[in-house]
N, C-alpha and C positions, 0 to 999 in steps of 0.2 A: 162387869160380870159378877163382881163380888156381892152385888145387891140382889142377885136372883139365884135360887137353887135349882139348877137344871135337872137334878135328880128328882125334883118334885113333880115334873111332868110325867103323866102316866106312862109306864114302860110300854114301848111299842105303839104309842098313840098314833103317830103320823103314818107308820107302816100299816096299821090297821085301817086308817082312813083311806090310804092309797088302794089297798086290796079290796075295799068294798065295791069298787067299780060302779059306783052310782053316787049321785049327788054332786053339788057344786064343789065342795071341798075336795073330794076325791078327784074330780075332773081337773081342778086347779093343779094338783100335784102331778097328775099324768101329763098334762100339757107342758108344765114347767120342765119336767125331766125329759120328755120327748124332745123339746126344743134344745136343751143343753146337749143331749147325746148327739144330735145331728151336727152340732158345731165341733165336736171332738173327733178329730181324724189324725191319721199318722201317729198313732200311739200303740205301744205294746205293753206299757207299764204305767198304770194310772193311779193317782192318789186323790182321794176325796177327803177334804178336811172339814170336820163338823158333820160327819156322816150320820149322826143320830142313831136311829135303829136300823140303819143299813139299807134303806129302801132303794136308793139310787143304784148302789153297786150290786144289790141283790136281783135287780131287774133289768139293768142296762149294761152295755159294754161287755156282754156275757162272754165273748170270745177273747177278751183281753185279761191280762194279769191286773188285779185290782186290789187296792189297799184302802181301808177306811179308818179314820181316827176321830176320836171325840173325847171331850173332857167328862162326859156323863157316863160313869161306869155302868150303871144299870142298863142304859140304852145299848152300850157295847155288848153286854152279856146277852141282851135280846137279839142283837144283830148276829152274833155268833151262832145262836140257837136257831134263828129263823131265816137268815139271809146268806149264810155262808155256803160256798160250794168249793169245788176243787181248784178254782182259779182266783179266789178272793180270800181276804183275811181282814180282821178288825182288831184294833188296838185302843186301849184306854191311854190317854196321854195327859201331860201337863202343858206348860206353855211352850216347851221346846219340842220340835219334831224329832223322834228318835231314829233318824235316817241319815245315811251318808250324803255327802255333797253329790249333786248331779245324778241322783238315783232314778228319777221319774221322767218319762216322756211328756206327761201332761198332768195337770193338777186342777181340780175343781174346788171352788169355795162357794157353795150354793146357799144363799140367804144366811150368811154368818156375820158379815162385817157390821150389820146394823146392831148386832148384840155386843159390839166391842167399842171401847172409846178409841180416840184417835191414835194414842201411843200403842195400844194393844193391836190395833189394825195394822199399823206400820210394822210392828214386830212380826206379826203373823205373815204378812206378804213377803217380808225379807226372809223369813224362815222358808217359806214356800219357794222363793227364788233360789235359795241356797240348795234346796233339794231337787231343783229342776235342771234337766240337761240343757246345754246350750242349744238354742233354736227351738226349745220346748215352749209350751203355752200354758198360761194360767187362765181359767175360765171363772168369772165372778158374776153372781147375780145378787141383787139387793132391791128392796122396795123403792119405788120412784115417788118421792114426796112432792113432785110437781105434777102428779096425776091426781086421779080421784082416790088414790090409795089411802090418804088420811081418813076419808069418810068410811071406806071399807074397813079400815082398822078399828075405828070406833064401833062399828056394828059387830065385828068379830069379838072385840073386847067385852061387849055387853052380852052376847048370846052364845059364844063358843065356850067349850070346856077349857080352852087355853087362851089366856089373855096376853097381849103383847105390850101392855101398858108399862110394865117394869122391865121388859126384855129389850125393846128397841130403844137404845140409848143414843144411836147415831142415825141421823135422817138425811139420806142422800137424794140428790137429783142428778140428772145427766151431767150438769156442769160441775157440781162439787165432786162427783166421783171421778170425772176426768182429771180435775185438778189434783186429787189425791194420787191417782195412778201415775202422774208425771213425776212423782218423787222417787221412783224406783229404777230409773234409767233402763226401762223396758219399753218396747215399742207397743203403742196402743194400736192393735191391728183392726179391731172392730168394736164399735159401741153403738147400741141402739136400745130401744125398749120393746117389750113384748107383753102379751096377755092383755086383751081388752074385754070384749063381751063373751068370748067363747065359753069360759067355764060356767057362766050363768045359764047358758042354753041347756046344761045338764039337768036343770030343774025339770025340763020337758023330755030331753033325750040325751043320755050319756054319749052314745055313739055319734050323734050329730054334733055335739059339743066338740069332740075330738077331731071330727072331720073339718069343722069350720076353723079350728085353730091352725090348720095347715094352709089355709088360704091367705094370700097377702092382701092387706088393706093398708093404705097410707095411715101411719099412726102419729106422725108429727111429734114423735118422742113423748107421747102421752100414755103409753102402756103402763100397766101397774108395776112391772118389774123392769129394772135396767140390766142389760147384759153387756159384759165387757170381756174381750179376748186380748190378752197381752202376751208379748213374745220376749223371751230372754235371748238376746244376742250374745255373742261370745264374750265371756267375762275374763 
């Protein structure tokens, strides 16, 4: 992360993409967040690590207490201005989470670990585990480099306003992520991949794209994103 300045990303860029409600990139973020929200249950106090401009907590889990943290101060300022409500809050942080032990029922880490090296990822998940209540869950997503994601990433790097060439320094697949997660003495409750063709249908119809994303098709773990749900048993 020391090689990339995350404050160089246009303030609120991803939130503005999400709120366009049209196009492939907007559909991608809607489908991703819809999927993660459906997996989060039995929570009253949720933490989102790497919240960026606050899109997830500004639009999902609205009846829960929500906290978002990020290292990018300008994005946090945007989140407070544009996505804050009476039940959520956003904080700029360093490497340590400024929370007490066992404070949260659930924690999400949505497309963050690919931006970190192995040691920083271990430190992050251990910090998340410390802040998680016993029997709570951590929800993780990251790109699947055993899918067609590398080709998609090349296209995005060439044509999008934001390139991932210097951002994605750790490249996971289903097997390497599972191997990583076994280091934390937590139970891997669920692992699978998701997002295949549905975002690209938004080129023709945004509504149809979101509808198709809810249908189940055998994916053979070739979806663009990996999803993992891990549980903290009694410590």
